C-alpha positions in Angstrom: -19.9 13.9 -8.4 -20.5 12.4 -4.9 -19.3 14.3 -1.9 -15.9 13.1 -0.6 -17.3 11.7 2.6 -19.6 9.4 0.5 -16.7 7.9 -1.5 -15.2 4.7 0.0 -11.5 4.9 0.8 -10.9 1.8 -1.3 -11.7 3.8 -4.4 -8.0 4.4 -4.6 -5.1 3.1 -2.5 -1.3 2.8 -2.5 -0.1 -0.8 -2.1 1.9 -2.0 0.9 5.5 -2.3 -0.3 8.2 -4.0 1.7 11.0 -1.7 2.7 9.2 1.3 1.1 5.8 1.9 2.8 7.2 3.1 6.1 5.9 6.0 8.1 8.2 8.5 6.4 7.0 7.6 2.9 3.4 7.7 4.1 3.9 11.2 5.6 5.5 12.3 2.4 2.5 11.1 0.3 0.1 12.9 2.6 1.6 16.1 1.4 0.3 15.2 -2.0 -2.9 13.3 -1.4 -5.0 13.4 1.8 -7.7 10.8 0.9 -5.9 8.0 -0.9 -5.9 4.9 1.4 -2.4 4.1 2.6 -1.0 0.8 3.9 1.9 -0.2 6.1 4.5 -2.6 5.0 3.6 -6.1 5.8 4.3 -6.8 9.5 4.2 -10.4 10.8 1.6 -11.1 13.5 4.4 -12.5 15.7 6.4 -9.3 15.5 3.4 -7.2 16.5 2.6 -9.5 19.4 6.1 -10.0 20.7 8.1 -7.1 19.3 8.6 -3.4 19.8 5.1 -2.2 19.0 5.9 1.5 19.2 8.6 1.1 16.5 6.6 -1.3 14.3 3.2 0.3 14.6 3.8 4.0 15.4 2.6 6.6 12.9 1.4 10.1 12.7 -2.3 11.0 12.7 -1.8 12.8 9.3 -1.3 9.4 7.7 -4.9 8.4 8.1 -6.8 6.8 6.5 -4.2 4.1 7.1 -4.5 0.3 7.0 -2.2 -2.2 8.8 -1.2 -5.2 6.8 -0.4 -8.3 8.7 1.3 -11.5 7.7 0.8 -14.9 9.3 -1.2 -18.1 9.4 -2.0 -18.6 13.1 -5.6 -17.5 13.8 -4.9 -16.8 17.4 -1.8 -14.8 16.8 -3.4 -12.9 14.0 -6.4 -12.1 16.1 -4.2 -10.7 18.9 -2.1 -8.7 16.4 -5.3 -7.3 14.8 -6.6 -6.3 18.3 -3.3 -4.5 19.0 -3.4 -2.8 15.6 -6.9 -1.6 16.2 -5.7 -0.2 19.6 -3.1 1.9 17.7 -5.9 3.4 15.7 -5.6 1.8 12.3 -8.7 2.1 10.2 -8.4 -1.4 8.6 -6.6 -4.7 9.2 -5.4 -6.4 6.0 -4.2 -10.0 5.7 -1.4 -10.6 3.2 -2.3 -13.6 1.0 -0.3 -12.5 -2.0 3.4 -12.0 -1.2 5.5 -14.7 -3.0 8.8 -14.0 -1.2 10.7 -17.2 -0.2 11.0 -15.9 3.4 7.2 -15.5 3.5 6.7 -19.0 2.1 8.9 -20.5 4.7 6.7 -19.0 7.4 3.6 -20.5 5.7 1.9 -17.3 4.8 1.6 -14.8 1.9 0.8 -16.3 -1.4 1.3 -19.9 -0.2 -2.0 -19.4 1.7 -3.9 -19.4 -1.7 -3.5 -23.1 -1.4 -5.3 -23.2 2.0 -8.6 -21.2 1.7 -10.0 -22.9 4.8 -7.0 -21.8 6.9 -7.4 -18.2 5.6 -11.0 -18.3 6.5 -10.1 -19.4 10.0 -7.6 -16.5 10.3 -10.2 -14.0 9.0 -12.9 -15.3 11.3 -10.6 -14.9 14.3 -9.6 -11.4 13.3 -13.1 -10.3 12.7 -14.2 -11.4 16.2 -11.2 -9.6 17.7 -11.8 -6.1 16.2 -14.5 -3.6 15.1 -12.6 -2.2 12.1 -12.8 -3.9 8.7 -10.7 -7.0 8.1 -9.7 -7.2 4.4 -7.6 -9.6 2.3 -5.0 -8.9 -0.4 -4.4 -11.9 -2.6 -3.3 -13.2 -6.0 -5.6 -14.9 -8.5 -3.8 -18.1 -7.7 -0.5 -19.9 -7.5 1.5 -22.3 -9.6 -0.6 -24.8 -11.5 -3.9 -23.9 -10.0 -6.9 -23.7 -12.3 -7.8 -20.1 -11.3 -11.2 -20.2 -13.0 -12.2 -22.8 -10.3 -9.9 -22.1 -7.4 -10.2 -18.3 -7.1 -14.0 -18.2 -6.8 -13.8 -21.0 -4.2 -11.2 -19.0 -2.3 -13.2 -15.8 -2.4 -16.4 -17.6 -1.4 -14.7 -19.5 1.5 -13.0 -16.4 2.9 -16.1 -14.1 2.4 -18.2 -16.5 4.4 -15.7 -16.0 7.3 -16.5 -12.3 7.4 -14.3 -10.6 4.8 -16.2 -8.2 2.5 -13.2 -6.5 0.8 -10.6 -8.2 -1.4 -7.7 -6.5 -3.1 -6.8 -8.8 -6.0 -3.4 -8.7 -7.7 -4.4 -9.9 -11.1 -1.5 -12.3 -11.6 -0.6 -15.7 -10.5 2.3 -16.1 -8.0 4.8 -18.8 -8.8 6.2 -20.1 -5.6 9.2 -21.8 -7.2 11.3 -20.5 -10.1 10.5 -16.7 -10.0 11.8 -14.0 -7.7 9.4 -11.6 -6.0 10.4 -9.0 -8.7 9.7 -11.5 -11.5 6.4 -12.4 -9.9 5.4 -8.8 -10.3 6.2 -8.7 -14.0 6.3 -12.1 -15.7 2.9 -13.9 -14.9 0.4 -12.4 -17.3 -2.3 -10.0 -16.0 -5.8 -11.4 -16.0 -8.0 -8.5 -15.3 -11.0 -10.4 -16.8 -10.8 -12.9 -14.0 -11.1 -10.1 -11.4 -14.0 -8.8 -13.4 -15.6 -12.2 -13.2 -15.2 -12.3 -9.4 -17.0 -9.0 -9.1 -19.8 -10.3 -11.3 -20.1 -13.4 -9.2 -19.9 -11.7 -5.9 -21.5 -8.4 -6.4 -22.0 -7.8 -2.7 -18.2 -7.8 -2.1 -15.9 -4.8 -2.6 -13.3 -5.9 -5.2 -10.2 -3.8 -5.7 -7.9 -4.2 -8.7 -4.1 -4.4 -8.2 -1.3 -5.3 -10.6 0.1 -3.5 -13.7 -1.5 -0.2 -13.0 1.0 2.6 -13.8 -1.1 5.8 -13.7 -4.3 7.3 -12.3 -5.8 7.5 -15.7 -5.3 3.8 -16.4 -6.5 2.8 -12.9 -9.7 4.8 -13.4 -10.3 3.4 -16.9 -9.8 -0.2 -15.8 -12.1 0.2 -12.8 -14.8 1.7 -14.9 -14.5 -0.8 -17.8 -14.5 -3.8 -15.4 -17.1 -2.4 -13.1 -14.9 -2.8 -10.0 -14.9 -0.9 -6.8 -11.4 0.5 -6.7 -7.8 0.4 -7.7 -4.5 -0.1 -5.8 -1.3 1.3 -7.3 2.1 0.2 -6.1 5.5 1.0 -7.5 4.2 3.6 -9.9 3.1 5.7 -6.9 6.5 5.4 -5.3 8.5 6.3 -8.4 6.3 9.1 -9.6 4.6 10.4 -6.5 3.6 13.8 -7.9 1.0 12.2 -10.2 -1.1 11.6 -7.0 -1.7 15.3 -6.7 -4.6 14.6 -9.0 -5.9 11.8 -6.8 -8.1 13.8 -4.5 -9.9 15.7 -7.2 -10.1 12.9 -9.7 -11.2 10.1 -7.3 -12.7 11.7 -4.3 -14.1 15.0 -5.5 -11.9 17.0 -3.0 -9.4 19.8 -3.6 -5.7 18.9 -4.1 -3.8 19.7 -0.9 -1.0 21.4 -2.9 -0.7 23.2 -6.2 3.1 22.8 -6.8 6.1 20.7 -6.0 7.5 23.7 -4.2 4.8 23.4 -1.7 5.7 19.8 -1.2 9.3 20.7 -0.7 8.3 23.2 1.9 6.2 20.7 3.7 9.0 18.1 3.5 11.5 20.6 5.1 9.1 21.2 7.9 8.6 17.4 8.4 12.4 16.8 8.3 13.0 19.4 11.0 10.4 17.9 13.3 11.7 14.4 12.8 15.3 15.3 13.2 14.5 16.9 16.6 13.5 13.3 17.5 16.7 11.7 16.2 15.6 10.6 12.7 18.3 10.5 10.1 17.8 12.6 7.0 18.4 9.7 4.7 15.6 7.7 6.3 13.2 10.3 4.9 14.8 11.5 1.7 15.3 8.0 0.2 11.6 8.0 -0.3 11.3 11.3 -2.2 13.8 10.8 -5.1 10.9 10.6 -7.6 9.2 13.9 -6.8 10.6 15.6 -9.9 10.4 12.6 -12.2 10.4 13.8 -15.8 11.1 17.4 -14.9 14.0 19.7 -15.4 16.3 19.5 -12.4 15.3 15.9 -11.5 18.8 14.6 -11.8 20.2 17.4 -9.5 17.4 16.6 -7.0 18.2 12.9 -6.9 22.0 13.3 -7.0 22.0 15.8 -4.1 19.7 13.8 -1.9 21.5 10.5 -2.7 25.0 11.8 -2.1 24.5 14.3 0.8 21.4 12.9 2.5 23.2 9.9 4.0 26.1 12.0 5.5 26.3 12.3 9.3 24.6 15.5 10.5 22.9 16.2 7.2 19.8 18.3 7.7 17.0 20.2 5.9 19.6 22.3 4.1 20.3 19.3 1.8 16.7 19.5 0.6 17.0 23.2 0.1 20.1 22.6 -2.0 18.5 19.8 -3.9 15.6 22.0 -4.8 17.7 25.1 -5.5 16.7 25.0 -9.2 13.1 25.2 -8.3 13.5 27.8 -5.6 15.3 30.1 -8.1 12.2 29.9 -10.4 9.8 30.7 -7.6 
């Protein structure tokens, strides 16, 4: 197996997830995997340029490798946001061309941009000129009634010529009308074969598979079978985070950072104490860790304790200790 330093970060990544992929979730996942590439939630370019940058872009060094995902369709604004993101130390700037949310469509970005490959190319070209770190694109295979056998290769070619060499492809169409974002993640059929065809056609590009991947084993099997460059897992990583304890050994040839959930709990308590000293509410952290004991004895007690006592005013790390009491008794 190759040495970890030789294995690209895109070999395995956790998807950007709105309302979920905040800095507390990312810090939690770093207790479990050190090398899996993490992403921020999508942040609009306008918010980065005009908003509270410290709040929007702040993160801990332990979260690296970490990519910033931007949303937008104005090349000048995206270039400035990318420059700001690079200044904050992000290792990659990713452009969202896949989110089907109505609020994203109304802003003329996200999956709606699949209909405008030339505009996406202009955005990417401007971002590439603005930064030294890689500029990547996360997209769907197409939208609505597009003939994806024709439109997806054209989209990839057009955007690649603007300077993007890495594409994360969610292997489903997005339906801009008639389906909710949740339905768009589940109802349109997966077309892994189309992603495979893109890799075969553009072998010089890094092509990462996203969509429908529910385990590390499945991700590795699909990447191998389709001869792709990597896999991105989303909600399965959020709901069953402990599975990623195998990520570093399995995908990067590196030791797992912990050997037990108890070690994760100990690290979580330390993190909570440090954050609460800076005014962070316990619930802002614990809402992301409910799945740590998924499928294990005591999982219900863990979830119930964190869900009921975590949001209370003044709640602290003692709530985590109580939630994990069943595990601590066995230690």
